[in-house]
MOPAC internal coordinates of N, CA, C and O (Angstrom, degrees):
PM7 1SCF
backbone

  N    0.0000 0     0.00 0     0.00 0    0    0    0
  C    1.4454 1     0.00 0     0.00 0    1    0    0
  C    1.5304 1   109.54 1     0.00 0    2    1    0
  O    1.2310 1   121.05 1   -44.73 1    3    2    1
  N    1.3153 1   115.59 1   135.27 1    3    2    1
  C    1.4624 1   120.85 1  -177.45 1    5    3    2
  C    1.5278 1   110.70 1   -80.73 1    6    5    3
  O    1.2310 1   120.98 1   -38.97 1    7    6    5
  N    1.3190 1   115.73 1   141.03 1    7    6    5
  C    1.4646 1   121.50 1   177.08 1    9    7    6
  C    1.5310 1   109.07 1   -65.90 1   10    9    7
  O    1.2310 1   119.88 1   -41.13 1   11   10    9
  N    1.3378 1   117.84 1   138.87 1   11   10    9
  C    1.4780 1   120.48 1  -178.44 1   13   11   10
  C    1.5373 1   113.11 1   -56.84 1   14   13   11
  O    1.2310 1   119.72 1   145.72 1   15   14   13
  N    1.3273 1   118.15 1   -34.28 1   15   14   13
  C    1.4663 1   119.94 1   179.44 1   17   15   14
  C    1.5255 1   111.49 1   -66.07 1   18   17   15
  O    1.2310 1   120.36 1   145.58 1   19   18   17
  N    1.3245 1   116.91 1   -34.42 1   19   18   17
  C    1.4650 1   119.27 1   177.32 1   21   19   18
  C    1.5183 1   110.98 1   -68.44 1   22   21   19
  O    1.2310 1   120.70 1   143.30 1   23   22   21
  N    1.3237 1   116.26 1   -36.70 1   23   22   21
  C    1.4718 1   119.89 1   176.61 1   25   23   22
  C    1.5259 1   109.63 1   -62.70 1   26   25   23
  O    1.2310 1   120.11 1   138.18 1   27   26   25
  N    1.3468 1   117.40 1   -41.82 1   27   26   25
  C    1.4653 1   120.86 1   177.89 1   29   27   26
  C    1.5294 1   110.82 1   -64.99 1   30   29   27
  O    1.2310 1   120.44 1   140.10 1   31   30   29
  N    1.3205 1   116.77 1   -39.90 1   31   30   29
  C    1.4573 1   121.00 1   178.34 1   33   31   30
  C    1.5332 1   110.80 1   -63.59 1   34   33   31
  O    1.2310 1   120.57 1   139.84 1   35   34   33
  N    1.3324 1   116.52 1   -40.16 1   35   34   33
  C    1.4678 1   119.99 1   177.06 1   37   35   34
  C    1.5268 1   111.14 1   -65.23 1   38   37   35
  O    1.2310 1   120.14 1   147.74 1   39   38   37
  N    1.3217 1   117.34 1   -32.26 1   39   38   37
  C    1.4607 1   120.66 1   176.65 1   41   39   38
  C    1.5206 1   110.22 1   -62.95 1   42   41   39
  O    1.2310 1   120.60 1   135.48 1   43   42   41
  N    1.3318 1   116.47 1   -44.52 1   43   42   41
  C    1.4680 1   120.43 1   176.24 1   45   43   42
  C    1.5228 1   110.42 1   -58.44 1   46   45   43
  O    1.2310 1   120.78 1   133.32 1   47   46   45
  N    1.3181 1   116.12 1   -46.68 1   47   46   45
  C    1.4603 1   120.79 1  -179.47 1   49   47   46
  C    1.5246 1   110.57 1   -59.08 1   50   49   47
  O    1.2310 1   120.63 1   136.28 1   51   50   49
  N    1.3188 1   116.40 1   -43.72 1   51   50   49
  C    1.4592 1   120.55 1   178.82 1   53   51   50
  C    1.5149 1   112.59 1   -63.44 1   54   53   51
  O    1.2310 1   120.47 1   137.84 1   55   54   53
  N    1.3405 1   116.70 1   -42.16 1   55   54   53
  C    1.4629 1   120.38 1   179.77 1   57   55   54
  C    1.5246 1   110.88 1   -64.02 1   58   57   55
  O    1.2310 1   120.52 1   133.97 1   59   58   57
  N    1.3194 1   116.60 1   -46.03 1   59   58   57
  C    1.4622 1   119.57 1  -179.17 1   61   59   58
  C    1.5155 1   111.06 1   -65.69 1   62   61   59
  O    1.2310 1   120.76 1   139.65 1   63   62   61
  N    1.3125 1   116.15 1   -40.35 1   63   62   61
  C    1.4495 1   120.62 1   179.64 1   65   63   62
  C    1.5194 1   110.67 1   -64.21 1   66   65   63
  O    1.2310 1   120.72 1   134.08 1   67   66   65
  N    1.3316 1   116.24 1   -45.92 1   67   66   65
  C    1.4657 1   120.09 1  -177.97 1   69   67   66
  C    1.5189 1   112.59 1   -67.23 1   70   69   67
  O    1.2310 1   120.12 1   140.55 1   71   70   69
  N    1.3132 1   117.38 1   -39.45 1   71   70   69
  C    1.4637 1   119.32 1  -173.48 1   73   71   70
  C    1.5204 1   113.83 1   -88.64 1   74   73   71
  O    1.2310 1   119.50 1   155.46 1   75   74   73
  N    1.3085 1   118.55 1   -24.54 1   75   74   73
  C    1.4614 1   119.60 1  -173.10 1   77   75   74
  C    1.5213 1   115.73 1  -119.63 1   78   77   75
  O    1.2310 1   119.76 1   170.46 1   79   78   77
  N    1.3006 1   118.07 1    -9.54 1   79   78   77
  C    1.4548 1   117.07 1  -172.69 1   81   79   78
  C    1.5179 1   115.27 1  -124.15 1   82   81   79
  O    1.2310 1   119.25 1   157.43 1   83   82   81
  N    1.2942 1   119.04 1   -22.57 1   83   82   81
  C    1.4554 1   120.15 1  -171.78 1   85   83   82
  C    1.5151 1   114.58 1  -103.54 1   86   85   83
  O    1.2310 1   120.50 1  -172.01 1   87   86   85
  N    1.3108 1   116.64 1     7.99 1   87   86   85
  C    1.4604 1   121.05 1   177.51 1   89   87   86
  C    1.5243 1   111.69 1    54.34 1   90   89   87
  O    1.2310 1   121.32 1  -130.04 1   91   90   89
  N    1.3116 1   115.08 1    49.96 1   91   90   89
  C    1.4565 1   121.57 1   175.98 1   93   91   90
  C    1.5282 1   108.80 1   -74.51 1   94   93   91
  O    1.2310 1   119.82 1   -12.52 1   95   94   93
  N    1.3266 1   117.95 1   167.48 1   95   94   93
  C    1.4731 1   118.88 1   176.28 1   97   95   94
  C    1.5218 1   112.33 1   -56.84 1   98   97   95
  O    1.2310 1   120.38 1   144.50 1   99   98   97
  N    1.3431 1   116.87 1   -35.50 1   99   98   97
  C    1.4588 1   119.84 1   178.40 1  101   99   98
  C    1.5271 1   110.62 1   -64.08 1  102  101   99
  O    1.2310 1   121.03 1   139.08 1  103  102  101
  N    1.3273 1   115.64 1   -40.92 1  103  102  101
  C    1.4656 1   120.13 1   179.47 1  105  103  102
  C    1.5253 1   110.39 1   -66.78 1  106  105  103
  O    1.2310 1   120.93 1   130.75 1  107  106  105
  N    1.3186 1   115.82 1   -49.25 1  107  106  105
  C    1.4689 1   120.00 1  -179.46 1  109  107  106
  C    1.5272 1   111.21 1   -61.14 1  110  109  107
  O    1.2310 1   120.54 1   141.91 1  111  110  109
  N    1.3297 1   116.57 1   -38.09 1  111  110  109
  C    1.4518 1   120.37 1  -179.23 1  113  111  110
  C    1.5123 1   113.49 1   -67.37 1  114  113  111
  O    1.2310 1   120.58 1   158.56 1  115  114  113
  N    1.3277 1   116.50 1   -21.44 1  115  114  113
  C    1.4596 1   119.24 1  -179.49 1  117  115  114
  C    1.5301 1   112.42 1   -88.50 1  118  117  115
  O    1.2310 1   120.00 1   172.47 1  119  118  117
  N    1.3194 1   117.60 1    -7.53 1  119  118  117
  C    1.4658 1   120.91 1  -178.50 1  121  119  118
  C    1.5281 1   111.07 1   -80.39 1  122  121  119
  O    1.2310 1   121.16 1   -24.34 1  123  122  121
  N    1.2932 1   115.39 1   155.66 1  123  122  121
  C    1.4614 1   121.42 1   179.79 1  125  123  122
  C    1.5298 1   109.19 1   -94.54 1  126  125  123
  O    1.2310 1   120.62 1   -64.45 1  127  126  125
  N    1.3094 1   116.43 1   115.55 1  127  126  125
  C    1.4560 1   122.64 1   177.38 1  129  127  126
  C    1.5204 1   108.51 1  -109.39 1  130  129  127
  O    1.2310 1   120.69 1   -34.79 1  131  130  129
  N    1.3051 1   116.29 1   145.21 1  131  130  129
  C    1.4682 1   119.75 1   174.23 1  133  131  130
  C    1.5228 1   107.56 1  -142.18 1  134  133  131
  O    1.2310 1   121.51 1   -17.43 1  135  134  133
  N    1.3201 1   114.71 1   162.57 1  135  134  133
  C    1.4576 1   118.57 1   179.29 1  137  135  134
  C    1.5206 1   109.24 1  -131.82 1  138  137  135
  O    1.2310 1   121.90 1   -26.93 1  139  138  137
  N    1.3049 1   113.98 1   153.07 1  139  138  137
  C    1.4568 1   121.39 1   178.29 1  141  139  138
  C    1.5286 1   106.98 1  -129.11 1  142  141  139
  O    1.2310 1   121.03 1   -58.76 1  143  142  141
  N    1.3235 1   115.64 1   121.24 1  143  142  141
  C    1.4659 1   120.38 1   178.70 1  145  143  142
  C    1.5216 1   107.39 1  -101.31 1  146  145  143
  O    1.2310 1   121.25 1   -62.19 1  147  146  145
  N    1.3227 1   115.20 1   117.81 1  147  146  145
  C    1.4680 1   119.87 1  -179.57 1  149  147  146
  C    1.5322 1   109.74 1   -82.78 1  150  149  147
  O    1.2310 1   120.30 1   -13.66 1  151  150  149
  N    1.3481 1   117.03 1   166.34 1  151  150  149
  C    1.4711 1   119.90 1  -178.74 1  153  151  150
  C    1.5298 1   113.11 1   -55.79 1  154  153  151
  O    1.2310 1   119.40 1   149.11 1  155  154  153
  N    1.3085 1   118.75 1   -30.89 1  155  154  153
  C    1.4659 1   121.53 1   178.51 1  157  155  154
  C    1.5147 1   112.03 1   -82.11 1  158  157  155
  O    1.2310 1   119.67 1  -166.88 1  159  158  157
  N    1.3096 1   118.24 1    13.12 1  159  158  157
  C    1.4502 1   126.55 1  -179.40 1  161  159  158
  C    1.5246 1   113.33 1    63.19 1  162  161  159
  O    1.2310 1   121.12 1  -155.32 1  163  162  161
  N    1.3237 1   115.47 1    24.68 1  163  162  161
  C    1.4582 1   118.80 1   170.11 1  165  163  162
  C    1.5222 1   107.89 1   -80.15 1  166  165  163
  O    1.2310 1   120.68 1   -44.15 1  167  166  165
  N    1.2994 1   116.31 1   135.85 1  167  166  165
  C    1.4620 1   120.59 1  -179.76 1  169  167  166
  C    1.5243 1   108.37 1  -107.72 1  170  169  167
  O    1.2310 1   121.21 1   -50.65 1  171  170  169
  N    1.3100 1   115.29 1   129.35 1  171  170  169
  C    1.4532 1   121.45 1   175.61 1  173  171  170
  C    1.5145 1   108.03 1  -116.45 1  174  173  171
  O    1.2310 1   120.60 1   -52.76 1  175  174  173
  N    1.3329 1   116.46 1   127.24 1  175  174  173
  C    1.4583 1   121.51 1   177.30 1  177  175  174
  C    1.5169 1   109.25 1   -95.81 1  178  177  175
  O    1.2310 1   121.11 1   -41.40 1  179  178  177
  N    1.3130 1   115.48 1   138.60 1  179  178  177
  C    1.4591 1   121.34 1   178.52 1  181  179  178
  C    1.5228 1   108.57 1  -120.48 1  182  181  179
  O    1.2310 1   121.24 1   -42.88 1  183  182  181
  N    1.2939 1   115.23 1   137.12 1  183  182  181
  C    1.4513 1   121.09 1   174.58 1  185  183  182
  C    1.5168 1   107.50 1  -105.53 1  186  185  183
  O    1.2310 1   121.24 1   -68.35 1  187  186  185
  N    1.3127 1   115.24 1   111.65 1  187  186  185
  C    1.4652 1   120.64 1   175.42 1  189  187  186
  C    1.5261 1   105.62 1   -84.67 1  190  189  187
  O    1.2310 1   120.99 1   -97.07 1  191  190  189
  N    1.3191 1   115.72 1    82.93 1  191  190  189
  C    1.4557 1   121.23 1  -169.76 1  193  191  190
  C    1.5190 1   112.84 1   -59.02 1  194  193  191
  O    1.2310 1   120.51 1   136.42 1  195  194  193
  N    1.3242 1   116.63 1   -43.58 1  195  194  193
  C    1.4550 1   119.63 1  -178.02 1  197  195  194
  C    1.5211 1   109.52 1   -94.03 1  198  197  195
  O    1.2310 1   121.18 1   -66.59 1  199  198  197
  N    1.3074 1   115.36 1   113.41 1  199  198  197
  C    1.4578 1   121.57 1   178.09 1  201  199  198
  C    1.5223 1   107.07 1   -90.84 1  202  201  199
  O    1.2310 1   120.62 1   -62.13 1  203  202  201
  N    1.3078 1   116.42 1   117.87 1  203  202  201
  C    1.4615 1   120.16 1  -175.64 1  205  203  202
  C    1.5264 1   112.17 1  -107.87 1  206  205  203
  O    1.2310 1   120.52 1  -159.15 1  207  206  205
  N    1.3245 1   116.61 1    20.85 1  207  206  205
  C    1.4544 1   117.97 1   177.76 1  209  207  206
  C    1.5308 1   109.39 1   -68.38 1  210  209  207
  O    1.2310 1   121.29 1   -27.67 1  211  210  209
  N    1.3025 1   115.14 1   152.33 1  211  210  209
  C    1.4579 1   121.66 1  -177.91 1  213  211  210
  C    1.5302 1   111.10 1   -56.64 1  214  213  211
  O    1.2310 1   120.10 1   138.37 1  215  214  213
  N    1.3146 1   117.41 1   -41.63 1  215  214  213
  C    1.4657 1   121.44 1  -178.21 1  217  215  214
  C    1.5300 1   111.74 1   -62.82 1  218  217  215
  O    1.2310 1   120.21 1   136.79 1  219  218  217
  N    1.3187 1   117.20 1   -43.21 1  219  218  217
  C    1.4690 1   120.85 1  -179.83 1  221  219  218
  C    1.5293 1   110.48 1   -66.46 1  222  221  219
  O    1.2310 1   120.70 1   138.98 1  223  222  221
  N    1.3074 1   116.26 1   -41.02 1  223  222  221
  C    1.4673 1   120.16 1   178.84 1  225  223  222
  C    1.5301 1   109.92 1   -65.10 1  226  225  223
  O    1.2310 1   120.38 1   137.24 1  227  226  225
  N    1.3328 1   116.88 1   -42.76 1  227  226  225
  C    1.4633 1   119.88 1   177.96 1  229  227  226
  C    1.5284 1   111.13 1   -63.01 1  230  229  227
  O    1.2310 1   120.20 1   141.22 1  231  230  229
  N    1.3103 1   117.22 1   -38.78 1  231  230  229
  C    1.4668 1   120.84 1   178.01 1  233  231  230
  C    1.5332 1   110.38 1   -62.31 1  234  233  231
  O    1.2310 1   120.40 1   138.11 1  235  234  233
  N    1.3213 1   116.84 1   -41.89 1  235  234  233
  C    1.4686 1   120.43 1   178.96 1  237  235  234
  C    1.5307 1   110.83 1   -63.86 1  238  237  235
  O    1.2310 1   120.40 1   138.15 1  239  238  237
  N    1.3308 1   116.84 1   -41.85 1  239  238  237
  C    1.4628 1   119.77 1   178.32 1  241  239  238
  C    1.5266 1   111.62 1   -69.33 1  242  241  239
  O    1.2310 1   120.10 1   146.43 1  243  242  241
  N    1.3250 1   117.42 1   -33.57 1  243  242  241
  C    1.4595 1   120.70 1   176.26 1  245  243  242
  C    1.5286 1   109.76 1   -64.45 1  246  245  243
  O    1.2310 1   120.23 1   136.45 1  247  246  245
  N    1.3234 1   117.17 1   -43.55 1  247  246  245
  C    1.4694 1   120.79 1   176.11 1  249  247  246
  C    1.5190 1   111.09 1   -62.12 1  250  249  247
  O    1.2310 1   120.60 1   139.75 1  251  250  249
  N    1.3264 1   116.46 1   -40.25 1  251  250  249
  C    1.4611 1   120.96 1   179.40 1  253  251  250
  C    1.5273 1   110.77 1   -63.86 1  254  253  251
  O    1.2310 1   120.35 1   136.73 1  255  254  253
  N    1.3347 1   116.94 1   -43.27 1  255  254  253
  C    1.4719 1   120.23 1   177.84 1  257  255  254
  C    1.5270 1   110.24 1   -62.25 1  258  257  255
  O    1.2310 1   120.35 1   137.15 1  259  258  257
  N    1.3350 1   116.93 1   -42.85 1  259  258  257
  C    1.4695 1   120.58 1  -178.48 1  261  259  258
  C    1.5291 1   111.37 1   -62.43 1  262  261  259
  O    1.2310 1   120.28 1   136.05 1  263  262  261
  N    1.3182 1   117.06 1   -43.95 1  263  262  261
  C    1.4633 1   119.17 1  -179.18 1  265  263  262
  C    1.5245 1   111.03 1   -69.30 1  266  265  263
  O    1.2310 1   120.13 1   144.97 1  267  266  265
  N    1.3342 1   117.35 1   -35.03 1  267  266  265
  C    1.4635 1   119.65 1   176.47 1  269  267  266
  C    1.5260 1   111.26 1   -65.08 1  270  269  267
  O    1.2310 1   120.36 1   139.78 1  271  270  269
  N    1.3259 1   116.91 1   -40.22 1  271  270  269
  C    1.4652 1   119.65 1   177.08 1  273  271  270
  C    1.5282 1   110.66 1   -61.55 1  274  273  271
  O    1.2310 1   120.60 1   137.31 1  275  274  273
  N    1.3204 1   116.46 1   -42.69 1  275  274  273
  C    1.4620 1   119.90 1   179.81 1  277  275  274
  C    1.5270 1   110.56 1   -65.64 1  278  277  275
  O    1.2310 1   120.09 1   138.54 1  279  278  277
  N    1.3279 1   117.43 1   -41.46 1  279  278  277
  C    1.4665 1   120.55 1   178.62 1  281  279  278
  C    1.5334 1   111.52 1   -63.29 1  282  281  279
  O    1.2310 1   120.51 1   141.05 1  283  282  281
  N    1.3307 1   116.63 1   -38.95 1  283  282  281
  C    1.4677 1   119.45 1   177.21 1  285  283  282
  C    1.5276 1   110.49 1   -61.63 1  286  285  283
  O    1.2310 1   120.27 1   140.80 1  287  286  285
  N    1.3289 1   117.10 1   -39.20 1  287  286  285
  C    1.4670 1   120.46 1   176.71 1  289  287  286
  C    1.5255 1   111.37 1   -65.77 1  290  289  287
  O    1.2310 1   120.32 1   140.58 1  291  290  289
  N    1.3273 1   117.00 1   -39.42 1  291  290  289
  C    1.4650 1   120.84 1   178.72 1  293  291  290
  C    1.5281 1   110.31 1   -63.74 1  294  293  291
  O    1.2310 1   120.55 1   133.52 1  295  294  293
  N    1.3364 1   116.55 1   -46.48 1  295  294  293
  C    1.4716 1   119.03 1   179.06 1  297  295  294
  C    1.5289 1   111.09 1   -62.57 1  298  297  295
  O    1.2310 1   120.50 1   140.29 1  299  298  297
  N    1.3214 1   116.64 1   -39.71 1  299  298  297
  C    1.4556 1   120.16 1   178.19 1  301  299  298
  C    1.5236 1   110.32 1   -61.79 1  302  301  299
  O    1.2310 1   120.23 1   137.64 1  303  302  301
  N    1.3226 1   117.17 1   -42.36 1  303  302  301
  C    1.4644 1   120.96 1   178.63 1  305  303  302
  C    1.5283 1   111.29 1   -63.96 1  306  305  303
  O    1.2310 1   120.42 1   144.30 1  307  306  305
  N    1.3353 1   116.80 1   -35.70 1  307  306  305
  C    1.4704 1   120.22 1   178.46 1  309  307  306
  C    1.5263 1   111.33 1   -61.78 1  310  309  307
  O    1.2310 1   120.85 1   150.07 1  311  310  309
  N    1.3256 1   115.98 1   -29.93 1  311  310  309
  C    1.4646 1   121.02 1   179.85 1  313  311  310
  C    1.5347 1   111.57 1  -103.74 1  314  313  311
  O    1.2310 1   121.26 1  -153.17 1  315  314  313
  N    1.3423 1   115.20 1    26.83 1  315  314  313
  C    1.4638 1   122.66 1   176.47 1  317  315  314
  C    1.5266 1   111.51 1    50.28 1  318  317  315
  O    1.2310 1   121.18 1  -129.64 1  319  318  317
  N    1.3458 1   115.36 1    50.36 1  319  318  317
  C    1.4664 1   124.65 1   179.64 1  321  319  318
  C    1.5242 1   113.16 1    62.16 1  322  321  319
  O    1.2310 1   120.37 1  -158.22 1  323  322  321
  N    1.3174 1   116.90 1    21.78 1  323  322  321
  C    1.4622 1   120.97 1  -178.67 1  325  323  322
  C    1.5230 1   114.66 1   -78.52 1  326  325  323
  O    1.2310 1   120.18 1   161.14 1  327  326  325
  N    1.3236 1   117.26 1   -18.86 1  327  326  325
  C    1.4685 1   118.86 1  -179.42 1  329  327  326
  C    1.5199 1   112.34 1   -76.36 1  330  329  327
  O    1.2310 1   120.06 1   157.95 1  331  330  329
  N    1.3156 1   117.48 1   -22.05 1  331  330  329
  C    1.4651 1   121.30 1  -177.17 1  333  331  330
  C    1.5202 1   112.60 1   -59.14 1  334  333  331
  O    1.2310 1   120.28 1   154.85 1  335  334  333
  N    1.3083 1   117.07 1   -25.15 1  335  334  333
  C    1.4679 1   119.73 1  -179.45 1  337  335  334
  C    1.5340 1   112.09 1   -83.09 1  338  337  335
  O    1.2310 1   120.16 1   171.77 1  339  338  337
  N    1.3290 1   117.29 1    -8.23 1  339  338  337
  C    1.4633 1   121.39 1  -179.47 1  341  339  338
  C    1.5282 1   110.33 1   -85.58 1  342  341  339
  O    1.2310 1   120.40 1   -53.61 1  343  342  341
  N    1.3390 1   116.84 1   126.39 1  343  342  341
  C    1.4634 1   120.44 1  -178.90 1  345  343  342
  C    1.5220 1   112.14 1   -63.24 1  346  345  343
  O    1.2310 1   119.80 1   142.44 1  347  346  345
  N    1.3225 1   117.99 1   -37.56 1  347  346  345
  C    1.4662 1   121.52 1   179.02 1  349  347  346
  C    1.5215 1   111.84 1   -63.36 1  350  349  347
  O    1.2310 1   120.67 1   137.58 1  351  350  349
  N    1.3380 1   116.32 1   -42.42 1  351  350  349
  C    1.4680 1   121.09 1   178.33 1  353  351  350
  C    1.5231 1   110.05 1   -63.44 1  354  353  351
  O    1.2310 1   120.81 1   135.11 1  355  354  353
  N    1.3396 1   116.05 1   -44.89 1  355  354  353
  C    1.4701 1   119.96 1   179.80 1  357  355  354
  C    1.5272 1   111.06 1   -64.09 1  358  357  355
  O    1.2310 1   120.36 1   143.61 1  359  358  357
  N    1.3345 1   116.93 1   -36.39 1  359  358  357
  C    1.4650 1   120.24 1   177.54 1  361  359  358
  C    1.5277 1   110.81 1   -64.63 1  362  361  359
  O    1.2310 1   120.25 1   136.72 1  363  362  361
  N    1.3268 1   117.13 1   -43.28 1  363  362  361
  C    1.4654 1   120.67 1   176.90 1  365  363  362
  C    1.5212 1   111.15 1   -60.04 1  366  365  363
  O    1.2310 1   120.70 1   134.54 1  367  366  365
  N    1.3153 1   116.26 1   -45.46 1  367  366  365
  C    1.4625 1   120.18 1  -178.79 1  369  367  366
  C    1.5319 1   110.86 1   -65.82 1  370  369  367
  O    1.2310 1   120.20 1   136.16 1  371  370  369
  N    1.3154 1   117.21 1   -43.84 1  371  370  369
  C    1.4664 1   121.18 1   179.59 1  373  371  370
  C    1.5285 1   110.70 1   -63.78 1  374  373  371
  O    1.2310 1   120.52 1   138.92 1  375  374  373
  N    1.3239 1   116.61 1   -41.08 1  375  374  373
  C    1.4682 1   121.10 1  -179.56 1  377  375  374
  C    1.5263 1   110.84 1   -66.05 1  378  377  375
  O    1.2310 1   120.13 1   132.85 1  379  378  377
  N    1.3252 1   117.37 1   -47.15 1  379  378  377
  C    1.4715 1   120.62 1   179.08 1  381  379  378
  C    1.5210 1   110.30 1   -61.89 1  382  381  379
  O    1.2310 1   120.29 1   139.79 1  383  382  381
  N    1.3275 1   117.05 1   -40.21 1  383  382  381
  C    1.4642 1   120.70 1   179.04 1  385  383  382
  C    1.5280 1   110.63 1   -64.69 1  386  385  383
  O    1.2310 1   120.05 1   136.92 1  387  386  385
  N    1.3273 1   117.52 1   -43.08 1  387  386  385
  C    1.4725 1   121.39 1  -179.19 1  389  387  386
  C    1.5282 1   110.96 1   -64.32 1  390  389  387
  O    1.2310 1   120.68 1   136.22 1  391  390  389
  N    1.3188 1   116.31 1   -43.78 1  391  390  389
  C    1.4713 1   120.14 1   179.24 1  393  391  390
  C    1.5270 1   109.92 1   -63.82 1  394  393  391
  O    1.2310 1   120.54 1   132.30 1  395  394  393
  N    1.3203 1   116.57 1   -47.70 1  395  394  393
  C    1.4617 1   120.36 1   179.68 1  397  395  394
  C    1.5236 1   111.97 1   -60.90 1  398  397  395
  O    1.2310 1   120.49 1   137.74 1  399  398  397
  N    1.3245 1   116.67 1   -42.26 1  399  398  397
  C    1.4719 1   120.46 1  -179.66 1  401  399  398
  C    1.5224 1   111.15 1   -64.06 1  402  401  399
  O    1.2310 1   120.71 1   138.15 1  403  402  401
  N    1.3141 1   116.25 1   -41.85 1  403  402  401
  C    1.4703 1   120.05 1   179.47 1  405  403  402
  C    1.5315 1   110.83 1   -64.50 1  406  405  403
  O    1.2310 1   120.44 1   136.92 1  407  406  405
  N    1.3182 1   116.77 1   -43.08 1  407  406  405
  C    1.4621 1   120.09 1  -179.70 1  409  407  406
  C    1.5271 1   111.66 1   -70.52 1  410  409  407
  O    1.2310 1   120.16 1   148.16 1  411  410  409
  N    1.3298 1   117.30 1   -31.84 1  411  410  409
  C    1.4650 1   120.90 1  -177.12 1  413  411  410
  C    1.5187 1   112.66 1   -66.38 1  414  413  411
  O    1.2310 1   120.05 1   156.20 1  415  414  413
  N    1.3130 1   117.51 1   -23.80 1  415  414  413
  C    1.4706 1   120.73 1  -179.84 1  417  415  414
  C    1.5262 1   110.47 1   -56.96 1  418  417  415
  O    1.2310 1   120.69 1   142.47 1  419  418  417
  N    1.3154 1   116.29 1   -37.53 1  419  418  417
  C    1.4671 1   121.13 1  -179.58 1  421  419  418
  C    1.5320 1   111.94 1   -63.12 1  422  421  419
  O    1.2310 1   120.26 1   153.80 1  423  422  421
  N    1.3130 1   117.11 1   -26.20 1  423  422  421
  C    1.4571 1   121.39 1  -175.36 1  425  423  422
  C    1.5271 1   112.52 1  -103.32 1  426  425  423
  O    1.2310 1   120.48 1  -166.74 1  427  426  425
  N    1.3224 1   116.68 1    13.26 1  427  426  425
  C    1.4495 1   121.72 1   179.35 1  429  427  426
  C    1.5257 1   109.71 1   -65.69 1  430  429  427
  O    1.2310 1   119.64 1   -45.70 1  431  430  429
  N    1.3380 1   118.29 1   134.30 1  431  430  429
  C    1.4692 1   120.01 1  -179.44 1  433  431  430
  C    1.5300 1   112.82 1   -56.43 1  434  433  431
  O    1.2310 1   119.53 1   147.40 1  435  434  433
  N    1.3202 1   118.49 1   -32.60 1  435  434  433
  C    1.4535 1   121.65 1  -179.36 1  437  435  434
  C    1.5160 1   113.13 1   -64.19 1  438  437  435
  O    1.2310 1   119.69 1   157.88 1  439  438  437
  N    1.3257 1   118.19 1   -22.12 1  439  438  437
  C    1.4606 1   122.04 1  -178.65 1  441  439  438
  C    1.5193 1   113.13 1   -80.29 1  442  441  439
  O    1.2310 1   119.66 1   172.13 1  443  442  441
  N    1.3235 1   118.26 1    -7.87 1  443  442  441
  C    1.4590 1   120.48 1  -172.67 1  445  443  442
  C    1.5313 1   111.87 1  -124.78 1  446  445  443
  O    1.2310 1   120.75 1  -150.92 1  447  446  445
  N    1.3281 1   116.17 1    29.08 1  447  446  445
  C    1.4515 1   119.24 1   177.93 1  449  447  446
  C    1.5138 1   114.52 1    85.20 1  450  449  447
  O    1.2310 1   119.74 1   178.88 1  451  450  449
  N    1.3227 1   118.11 1    -1.12 1  451  450  449
  C    1.4471 1   121.72 1   177.53 1  453  451  450
  C    1.5288 1   108.46 1   -99.26 1  454  453  451
  O    1.2310 1   119.70 1   -31.15 1  455  454  453
  N    1.3049 1   118.19 1   148.85 1  455  454  453
  C    1.4677 1   118.36 1   178.64 1  457  455  454
  C    1.5204 1   109.82 1   -67.11 1  458  457  455
  O    1.2310 1   121.21 1   -35.37 1  459  458  457
  N    1.3092 1   115.30 1   144.63 1  459  458  457
  C    1.4727 1   120.29 1   177.96 1  461  459  458
  C    1.5129 1   109.53 1   -68.57 1  462  461  459
  O    1.2310 1   120.86 1   -30.77 1  463  462  461
  N    1.3240 1   115.96 1   149.23 1  463  462  461
  C    1.4534 1   120.56 1   176.84 1  465  463  462
  C    1.5248 1   109.01 1   -71.48 1  466  465  463
  O    1.2310 1   120.28 1   -33.73 1  467  466  465
  N    1.3244 1   117.07 1   146.27 1  467  466  465
  C    1.4746 1   118.75 1   178.59 1  469  467  466
  C    1.5158 1   110.24 1   -65.37 1  470  469  467
  O    1.2310 1   120.35 1   -36.33 1  471  470  469
  N    1.3414 1   116.93 1   143.67 1  471  470  469
  C    1.4666 1   119.46 1   178.09 1  473  471  470
  C    1.5184 1   109.51 1   -75.50 1  474  473  471
  O    1.2310 1   122.25 1   -28.77 1  475  474  473
  N    1.3102 1   113.30 1   151.23 1  475  474  473
  C    1.4746 1   118.56 1  -177.68 1  477  475  474
  C    1.4944 1   110.05 1  -105.18 1  478  477  475
  O    1.2310 1   120.10 1   180.00 1  479  478  477

């Protein structure tokens, strides 16, 4: 039987693979395309493959923080929750959580015209 944390880690792997590596419609739709019409009415399409907007960069760092948090939990489980007593491990976890929380504010549904989710 697979450990639940490994199943969660595989979910992350699947999400990243599907959205960033396999050129799915979701991936293609997130890319920046532009066109240039020359005087002879020839149209050239350009794919701006690397999107350097602040929002995209923040999303990438938010994903990075999330996967690091999950990996810290996996390592802790490997040592039968023994890492939790280490100050360095707790600092890493607290730092990743703080960074992820700060970046997540930008992606809150309430910021984009959608009602905020109720707090639990």
